[in-house]
N, C-alpha and C positions, 0 to 999 in steps of 0.2 A: 647781225646775229648777236653781237655783244649786247646791244640794246634790248633785244628780245629776252636774253637771259637775265640781265641785270634789272630790268624794269617790269616787263610783262610777266615773266616767270620767276621773279626773284625769290618767292617762297620755296619753290621747288628746288632751287639751287642755294638755299640759305645756309645749309650746314657745310662746314669745312671738313675735309677728311682728317680723321684723328691719326696723328703720327706718334711714334714712340717718344720722340723728343717733346712733342706737345704735352703728352701725358705726364712726363717727368717734370718739365719746367713749369707748366701751368696747373699743377696740383690736380691732376685728373681732368683737365680741360674744363675748369669752372670759371674761365675768364670770358670776356665779352666776345673774343674772337673765335674761340673753338667750342663754346657752349652750344648745345643743340637749340634750334629755334623753338621758342616757347615762352611761357610766362617769366621764367627766370632770366632768359636772355633779354626780354623786353625791359624788365626792371633794371638790369645792369646797364643796358644801352641808354636808358633814360637818365640814370645817374651820371654816366660819362658825358652825355650831351649837355644836360642842364647844369650840372655842377662843375664840370671841368672845362668844357669847350664853349660855354656861353660867352657872349660878347662882354658882359659885365666882368666875368671871371678873367678873361684874357686881358682886358684893360687894367684890371686891378694888379696884374702881375707884370705890368710894363716896366716897373723899376727893376725887376729881376733881370729882364733882358738887357736893359740899359747898363746895369752894373757889370754883367758878364761880358758884354761887348766892349766896355771900357777896359776891363782886365785883359781881354784878347788883344786890343789895340796896343796896350802898354807892353805886352809880351812881344808883339811883332816889332815894335819900335826899338826895344832893347836888343832884339836879335839883329836888327838892321844896323844898329850902332856898333855892335861888336863884330859884325861881319859873319855871324853864324848862319848856318843853313836853316831855312824856315820850312818845316814840314806842314804844309797847309792842311792836309787831310787830318793829321793828328790834332791840330789846333781846332778845326771845325768839330771833330768828334768830341773833344774836351768841352767846348762851349755848349754843345747840344746836351751832353751829359749833365753839366752843371745847371743849365736852365731847367731841364726836365726834372732833375732831382729836387731842386729848390721849389719847383711848382707843385710836384706831386707829393714829395716827402716832407717838404718844409725846410730842408737844409741839404747841403751837398756833402755832408759827412755820412759815414756808414750808419744805417738805421739798426737799432737794437729792438727786437720784438719783445713785447711784454707777455711772456709765456707763463702758463701755470707752473707750479712747483713740479719738479721731475726728479726721480731717483738717479743716482750716478749710473751711467751706461757704459758698456763695452763697445769698442769699435765693431762695426759690421752688424753684430747681433743685437745691439742696443740693450734693451731690458728683458729680452726673452729668457735669459738665465734666471730671472727672478720669479718666473711663473712655474710653480711646482706641479705635482700631479693633480692637485685640486686648485685650478686657477682662481676660482671665486674666493677661496680663503686667502690666497696670496694677495689678491687685489684688495681684500678687506684689510689685511695687515698693513699693506703699503699706504692705504688711505688714512689709517689711523696716524701715520707718521707725516704724510705729505698733504693731508687735507681732503675736503670733499671734491675738489676739482684738481685732477692730477694728469700730467702728460707723460705717457710712456712711449718709448720708441721700440716697437716690435719689429726688429729687423729694420727695413727701410720704410715701415708704415707708422707714421705718427698717430697715436691713439689717445683720445681724450677719455679719461675714466671719471665718471660722475657717481658720487657715493652719498648724496643727500637729496631729500625730496625737494628742497628749495632750489638747488641748482638744476635738478631735473625739470622743474617747472619753468625755469628760465630758458632752458634749451627746447623743451617740447611745446611750449606755448608762446613765450615772448619772442624767441628767436627761431621759431619752427621752420621758417622758409630757408634760413641759412643752413640748417642741419637736415633739410628735407631729403637729400640724396644719399643713398647707401653706397659704400665702396663696392665696386664691381669685382667680386672674387672669382677665382677660376671656376669653381663649381657652378656658380650662377650663370656664367657665360655659356657653359655647356648645357646644363639642364633647362635653363630658361631662355634658350634660343637667342643669346646675346643680351639678356636682361630686358625683354619686352613684356614682362608681366607687371602686375600692380605693385609688387614689392621692390623691385630693383630698377624699374624704368625711371629716368630722370624726371624731376618735378616739372610739369608743364601741361599743355593741353591734352596730350595723349594720356598722361597719368590721371588727370581729372576725369576724362571720359571713361576710362577703364574702371576707376574707383567707383564712379557713379553706377556702372553696370553691376558691380559686386554688391554695393550697398543696397540698391533698389530692388535688384532681381534675385539676390541670394539671401540677404540678411534683413529684408524688410519684415515687419511684424506679420503682414498678411501671408508672406511666403513661409515663414517659420511656423505659423499656426496651421497652414495647409499641410505641412509635413508632420503634424502631430502623430498621425497614425503610424508613420514609419518608426518613430521613437518608441511608441507603445509596443509595437510588434517585436522590436529588437530587445527591449527590456524584458518582455515576457519570455522570449527565447533564452535570454541570459539567466533569468531566475530558474527556468526549467533545467538548464544545464547545471547550475549550482546545486539544485535539489537532487538531481541524479547522482552527482559526485558525492554529496553528503550521504545519500542512501547507500552507496556502494563503498563508502569509506575511503574514496580516492582523495589525493591531495589536490587542493584548489589553488591554482596559480592566478591570483587576483589581477596582477598586472597584465597577464595575457588575456584574461577575460575582458578587462576594461579596454585594452587595445583593440580586441576583436569587435566589441560592440561599437566603438568609435569608428572603426573602419567601415562597418556595415551601415551605420546610420549615415555617415558622410557620403559613402559611395552611392547609396540609394538616392540621397538628396541631390547629389551633383551629377552622377552618371546614369541614374535610373535603375540600376540593379547592382548586386554585390560583386559579380565577376569572381566567383569562387572556383578553385581548382578541384581536382578529384578528391584530394585529402580533406576538403572542406576549408582550406586556408584561403584567405583573400589574396587574389593575384596582385592587386594594387598594394595591399598591405605589406607584402614582401618587398616590392619595389620601393615603396615609400620609406621603409626602414633603411634600405641601402642608400637611398638619396640623402636621408637625414644624417647618416653616418659619414658620407662623403662630404656633405656640407660642413661638417665639423672637423674634418680631417685636416692635417697640416699640408699646406701646399707651398713649395718654394717660390712659385710665381707670385703668391700673395704678399709675402714678406721680403723676398729678394727678387725683384723683377728681372734683374740681369741673369739670375740663375733659374729661370723658369724651365729651362731644358732639363733640369734635374728631376722634374716630375715624371719625365719619360723614363729615366733610369730607375726611379724608385717604384715604378709600376702604377703610380697614382693616375697618370693620364690614361692608361689602358683601362683601369677600373672605371673611370669617369665615362669613357667612350662606350664600354660594354654595357653599363647600366643605362646610359642615355639611349642606346639603340633599342634595348628592351622596352624602355619607357615610351619611346617614340612610336614603336610598333603597337604597343598597348593603346595609346591614345588614337592612333590611326584606326584601330579596330573599333574603338568606342564611337568615333565620329562617323565611320562608315555605317555602323549599325543604326545610328540615329538618322542618317540620311536615307537609308533604305527602309526604315520602319514606317508604317502607316500611322503616324501620330497626328492628333488634332492639335495643330500648333496654335489655334486660337484659344484653347482652354489653358490659361496660365497655371491653374491649380494642378493640372495633370502633367504639365511640362517640367522636366528637370532643368538644371542649370546649363547643360550642354545644348538642350533644345533652345533655350533662350539666347545663348551665344550665337547659334546658327541662324536663328531668326533675325538677330541684329545684323549679322553679316549679310544675309540675303536682302533685307529691307533697306540697308544703308540709312538707318535711323540716326546714326551719330555723324559727327563731322570728321571722324577718322575711319580708315578702312581696316577692317579686321581680316587678316590672312589666317590660314590654318595654323601656322606657327604661333600667331598671337593667341588663338583660342587654346592651343595646347599649353602654352605657358601660363595663361590665366587659370586653366583647370588645375594644373599642378599646384600652384600656390594656394588656390581655394581648397583643394583636398588636403594638402600637407599641413597648412596652418590650422584648418578646422580640426583635423585629427589631433594635432599636437595640443591645441588649446583645450579640446574636450578631455583628453587624458590628464593634462595638468590640473584642470578644475576638479576632476574626480579624485585625483591623488590628494590634493590639498583638503578636500572635504573629508576624506577618510582619515587624514592625519589629525585634523581638528576633532573628529569624532573620537578617535583613539586617545 
């Protein structure tokens, strides 16, 4: 049975269970032992095998083993001459530590990391006290003093702050794979079904397949052009609403209008219809607002993992669960409507994004298996990010015009 598991079905059993100790010690399980099986794991495994465990490398470090064994024999000889008790277990642990330290780190002295500049920090809270009511301004002021690459300790979460285009290019292009994974925050675990969406899933085969679906089926030129009529209809409705408000002398809330048109366009493109309530408000629009607020809210578990239970006392956990239940029920309703509707799934121009995801799930076109939770997580990210980007672009355009 062990041979069946380790050889025949090795990929099925490739992932190690993630423990609390592993998360803390291995920096969120980015090591070769606990990292999920995928491209990142393969690259790290390749480095370890070829660069550290190769025959050439082992032979080149022969002098290290010989020197440490000589030191061990000398210590044992001195202990025997003086009649002292020899603790063989401690001696063996010491020689192993020295050999491994000199082989991996280049020396057996404590290693000092070359970290970016960092402001002075307080115990436990780190640099949290230096973030004011407007964090972006606080970070800008700190970057003026400590440079374009700055290390902050937000509680127990080390955070790298990049404040220049040159450094951003280094991270986003030159070293993009190193920084590919997002930190798994509490809200993402709840709303994105454990981070199985395209935004928070770890870099690997699953992420590439899901990204491919989003890029080719939702953001392709052909798909965007086929949904031109949706944008035109919603813009016409927006102009009509603004005209009526101007004619009656009513106050125009432009931010609400932009958010409404963004919700309507994205919902029709992704879900197939607006899903409006009796008052005319977008059902998903209200839920997405709550989701975005909770994503940006403070969570003890994100900054102080040992005090994650405080989220229950503050009511944050109950807010997350309440919003998640409403969101999950909404997505179940959307999926059931698409499954029960008589759609022509062969006509890509008439199919929305949910239809396309259900077609992929049904046809098994990809190397991965899409569950209903996978589909719901992908839909949420596609909707939320599209609405957020749409509103941001409109706001920036208005700012430049004004």
